[in-house]
N, C-alpha and C positions, 0 to 999 in steps of 0.2 A: 166639662166644669165640674160635675158632680160624680161621686162615687155612690156606691151602695151602702148607705148608712141609715141606720134607723135607731132612734133613741126613745126607749119605752118610758122614760122618767124625767122629771123636770130638775134633776140634780144638777147644780151650777158647775160650769166648766172652771177649774182652778187655775189662776194666773201663777206662773212660776218664774224660773231664772230669767226668761226672756224679757219680762217687764222690768225686772230689777237690773238687768244689764242696760237696758234702755235708759232708765232713770240715771244710772251712773254716768253714762255718756253724755246725757242732756245736762247733768249737774256741772259736768266740765264745760259744756257749751255755754251755759248761763253767766259763767264767770267772765268770758271774754267776749260775748256777743255784743255787748255795749260797745267794745272798742271798734267794732266795723261800722264807721260812719257813713253817711250818705254822700253822693257825689260820684260814685263810680258805678259801672254796670258789672260789678264783680260776678265772674262766672257765666255771664249771659252771652259772650262772644260778641257784645256790641260795645260801642263807645257811648258813654253817659249822655243823655240828651241835654242840650242847652237850653231846653223850655224850662220856665219856672215851675217850681213844684205847684201841683193844683192845689185849690183852696179846700176842695172836698174830695175824699175818696169814698165811693159808695160800696159797702161791704154787706153780702146777704149771708144768711145762714139759717138753719133749721131748728125749730124748737123741739129738740129730743136729745136723749142723753149721748147718741152718737156723734153729737156736735159739741160735746162737753168742752174741748179746747177753744172753740169760738164763744161759747157762754163765758168762760173763765176769762179769756183775752179781752172781751167787752166789758164784763163786769169789774174786773181789776184794773182796767186801763192799760193793758200790756200793748195793745194795738196802737192806741192813742199816743201812748208814752213813747212808742218808737218813731213817731212821725216828726217831720221837720216842723219848725215854728211855722204858724201860719196854715198848717194843712189839718183839717179836722175829719175824722172817720165818722162817717153817717152810716148807721146800720138799718137794714130792712130784714125782717123775720118772715119765713114761709113755713107752711105746713108739709110741702113735699117738694122734691127736687126738680120735676119737670117745670112747674110754675116758676122756680127760680131761675131755671135755665132760659125760660122765655124772657124773663127781665134781663139777663145777660145779653140775649140775642137782640133786645130791643134797646139796649144801650143805656138802660137805668142802672145798671150795675158795673162796677170796674172789677170787682173781685168777689168770689163767692165760695163759701164751704158747701159742697154738694156730693152726692153719692158718684160713683164711677159711671154708671149708665147715663145720667143727665149730663155728665162732662164729656163722655165720649160723643153723645148725640150732638152736643153743642160744638164740639170741634169739627165733626163731619159736616154739619150744617153750615158753619162759617168758613168751611175750607181752612181750617188751621187758625182762626182768629181768637179762639179760646183755648188756653194751655193750662195743664196742670203742672203747679210749681212745687207741691209737696203733698205728702200723705198727711192723715190727721188721726183717724181711728180705723181700728180693725175689730171685727167681731160685732155681737150684739143685734143679731138678726136671726129669724128661723120660723119654722111653721109650728104654730100651736094649734091643736085640734080638740074637740070634746073628748071627754073620757070614754064615751061610747064609741066613738070613730077609732080611737086609739086602741080599745080593747077588741074591736072587731076585726074584720079582714082588712087591715091596713096595709098598703094605701088603695087596694081595690074598691074599697067601700066609699072612696071619695067621688066615684062616678055618680053623677046626678045631683051632687051636692054643690054648694056655693062656698067659696073661700074668698077672702078680702086681701087686698094689697093697698098700700098707700096711695098710689096714683098710677095710671096707664102708663107704662115704659119707664117707671122709676126702678131703681137698683133691685128692691124687693120683688116688684112686679116680674121683672125678667127672671130673677132667681127662682120664683115659684113656677112660672110657665116652663122654665127649662127642666126643673127637677120632675115636674109632672110628666113631661115629655119623656124622661128617661124611665118612667114607671108605665108607658104606654097609654097615657091619659091626655088627650089633646085639649087644647084650648084654642081660643080665637080672640084676636085683638079687637074684633068687632062685636063681640058677646057670642054667648052659646059654646058649643063644644061639649066634650064629655064631663068637663068641670068648669062651672061658671066662675069667673073672677069678678068680684065687686071691686072695682078700682076707682070709684067715684065717690064713695061715701066719706072717706077720710077715716084716720085711725081712731079718733074718739068716738064716732058714731059707729064704726065697725066693732069696737070694744062692747058698746051697748047692745049691738045686735047679736054678738057672740054671746053675751051673758043671757039674753033673751031667748037663746036657741034658734035665731033666725038664719044663722050661718053656721057652717061646721067648723070654721077656724080661720086663720090668717097667717100670712107670712109677713111679719112686721118687725120694725126696728125697736130698740129699746127707747123708752120704758115701756111701750105697749106690749112688747114680748112678755115681760114680767107681769103686766096687768091682766094679759090673757090667762096667764098661768094661775095668779094668785086670786084675782077678783072674779075672773071668768070661770075659774076651776078647770083649767084646761090642762093639756099635757103637751110638753115640748116634744113633739115627734121627730123634728128634725132640727138639730143645731147646725146652722149653716156653717159654722167653724169646722165641723167634722168632715164637711165635704171638700175642703181644700187642702193642699200641701202644707204640713206643719201646723194646721188649724188657723192659718192666717190668710186674710183676704181684705181688700180695701173696702171699707164701709162709707168713709168720708174722706175727700180730698180737697185741696185748696186750688182753686183755678183763678186765672187773671185773663184780662182780655190781652190780646197782642199788643193793642195801642198802649196800654198801660205799661207793658214790658218794654216796648220798644222806646216810647217816649219819656217814661219815667222808671226806669230800672232801680233808682234808688228808693223808690216808694215801694216797689214790689219787694225788695230786699227789707225794708222796714216792717211790711206786713209779716214777712217769714220770720223776722226777729221776734215779733210779738207772738207768733205761733209757737216758735221754739220755746219761749219763755212759758207760755202757757201750758205746753206739753210737759215741760220739765217740772213746772209748779205741780201740776197733777200727780206726776209719777213720783214725786219728791215728798208728797203729803198725803199719802194714801188714807190717813185716818181723818184728815180734815176735808179733803177734795170732794168727796160725795156730797156732803152737806152743803158745800160752797157752790157746787154745780146745781143742787137742788133748788137752792135760793135764787140763783141767777136764772134758773128756768122758769120758775114761778114768776119772777119779775118780768120775764120777756113775754109771758103768756097772759099775764094779769090773772093767773088762776091760783089754785091751791098748791102746796108743796106735795110732792109724792109721798105716799105712805112709806114708813121706814122699812117694812118688809119687801115692798116693791123696789125701792131704791137699792137695798142690800143685795137682792138677787140680781138685779140688772147689772150692778157693777162687776159682778163675778164674770159676766159674758163679754166684758169689753177691754180693749187694750187701746193705748193711744201711743201711736208710732208716727214717725215722719216719712217712713217708706210707703210709696204708693203701690208696690208690688206690681211692676211692670208686666211680668208674664201674666198675671191675673186679670190685668186690665185688657190685654189682647184677648183672653178667654171670653170676658164679658162682651167685647165688641163682636166676636164671633158668634156668640149666642143671641145677641140683638138681630143679627142678620138672619139666623135660622129662624127666628120668631116673626120675621117681617117688619121689625121697627126701623131698621136701616138698611140700605141697599148696598153699602159697602162696608168692610171690616178693616180697612187699611187706615191705621191710626199713627203711622210713624210720624215723629215729630210732636206727639201730643205732649210728651214730657220735656219741661224746661227746667232742669234741676241744677242749672248753674249756680244760681243764687244761694240755694239751700246748700249745696256741697261747699261752696266757698265759706259759708259760715262754719259748718262742720269741720271744714279743713283747718281753719284758723284755731278751732277749739281743740284739735287733735283727735276729733271723734271720727268715726268710720263715715265715710261718704255713702250715698245711696244710688244705686245703679238704675239707670234709665234702660238698661237692655237695648233691645232693637228699636225703642220708641223715642229716643232721643234725637 
C-alpha cells in the first residue's frame, strides 16, 4: 500500500492538468446527462423493476471536505432535482464512516458517501449487498505530527506516543496502522501496541487534544488535516497522496444497497446523475466552489465557517473524481485483513459501475474501469 515517503513540511500539493482534464470531460457530461431519463436499468445488466418509485431515498454522508460533492449535491438540489416526481431524498449526516456503514447494514440508509474501508467492510459483512457505484473524492488525508516529533528521530520517536484517527476501522485508521507497520511500529485494534491509536475521541476532540499537547498527532481527513497544521501548529509528516501511484487514491465513494440497485435502478442512476453534476460543478467553478462547500458544511453541522486559511490549504489537497480506483480498493481490502479488521479480502463484484459508465458513454466521456472487481 505505502512506499517510503516522508514530507518534512506542510507545503500543499498542487493540482495540475489531471483535474482540469476531469473538469472538461464532466462539463461535456453535464450537457447531456439530463437526457438520460428514468425507467431503464442502463448499464446494470438488469431489467428495470416494475416496482413503483420509492417515496423516500435515504442518503448518508460525512460532514467534512472529502465529501464536498455530497455537500454540494444536497445544498444545490442536484440529487433531489434528478429524482422522479414523488420521490424525496432524505439525508442523514455522520462524523465517521463506520457509524454510517452500520446505518447501511441496519437498513436505515439506501445509499451513502463513505470511505473505501467502510464500503469494503459493508460489502464483506453483507456478502455483496452493499455496492460501490462511483468514486467521489481523492486525496485530503495524511499524518500531521507536532513540530518536536517531526524534527526529532521520526518516525522512530512515535514509539510510546498516542496518535488519533477518526474511528476504529475507518479509512484513515487503517491507513495509519498500515503505514506504522511499514515502519516497524505495531498497533493493536484492542488498544496498546508500540503506538497507541485514539480512535474514539472523534476529529474535533482530537484537534483539541493535539493543540493541548495530549497527543503527538493524527491521521485525519480534511478539513481536520489543515486545522491540525494551522491551528495545532503541526507538520504534515505524511501526505497520503504521496504513498499511492500517481498521487491518486479513493477517499470517498458512493455506495448503494443491492436492493435499491435491483429494484430501483432508475433511482440509482438518478443519484449518480446528481453526483456527476456536483463533481462537474465543483471542478468547473474552482473560484466559487470552496466557499460554497464551506457554507454547506457549516449548515450541515450547525457550526461556524472554516477559517479562510484552513479552507485554502485543505482545497489544495483534494481532487474530485468519479473513478473509485479499483486496484487501490483491493489494496485497502488486503490491508484490512492484515490488520485483523476483516477475515477475507475477496471483494470481487464490489464495483457496479454500469450506471455511471452508461452516463459517461452517452456524454462521449471516458468510462471508468472496474478492473477485476466488477
